[in-house]
C-alpha positions in Angstrom: 180.8 175.1 -191.8 177.1 174.5 -191.5 175.7 171.5 -193.4 172.0 170.3 -193.2 171.4 167.0 -194.9 168.2 164.8 -194.4 168.6 161.1 -195.1 166.5 158.2 -194.8 167.7 154.7 -193.8 165.9 151.4 -193.6 166.8 150.7 -189.8 170.4 151.2 -190.4 170.8 155.0 -189.4 172.9 154.6 -186.4 175.2 152.0 -188.0 175.6 154.5 -191.0 176.2 157.5 -188.8 178.9 155.8 -186.9 180.5 155.0 -190.0 180.3 158.6 -191.4 181.7 159.9 -188.1 184.7 157.6 -188.5 185.1 158.3 -192.0 185.0 162.1 -191.5 186.9 161.9 -188.3 184.3 163.7 -186.2 181.7 162.8 -183.6 178.0 162.2 -183.3 176.9 165.5 -181.8 173.3 164.4 -181.2 171.1 161.4 -181.4 167.4 161.1 -180.8 165.4 157.7 -180.8 161.7 157.4 -181.5 161.2 156.5 -177.9 162.7 159.8 -176.7 160.0 161.9 -178.8 157.0 160.0 -177.6 155.8 157.4 -175.1 157.6 154.2 -175.9 154.2 152.4 -174.7 152.6 154.1 -177.9 155.3 152.6 -180.3 155.6 149.1 -181.6 158.7 147.4 -179.7 160.4 147.1 -183.1 160.4 151.0 -183.6 161.3 152.1 -180.1 165.0 152.3 -180.7 164.9 153.5 -184.2 166.8 156.7 -184.9 164.6 159.6 -185.4 167.3 162.5 -185.8 171.0 162.2 -185.6 173.8 165.1 -186.2 177.5 165.0 -186.8 179.6 167.6 -185.6 180.7 169.4 -188.7 182.7 172.2 -187.1 186.0 170.5 -187.5 185.3 169.3 -190.9 188.1 170.3 -193.4 186.3 171.9 -196.5 189.2 170.7 -198.7 188.6 167.1 -197.7 
């Protein structure tokens, strides 16, 4: 099953997606931080480790769940 959902979090994306991965018994398939997308020197220190994009593995999700 392919599922594309875009969510916005106020600095808690990684915590939230670790919760969702545990809840749905799946894994984080990909995670990109702001500092992976651009030169960390161009970002304020507080934003370097923020999550820019994250994906859960939805291949094994039970549609009847």
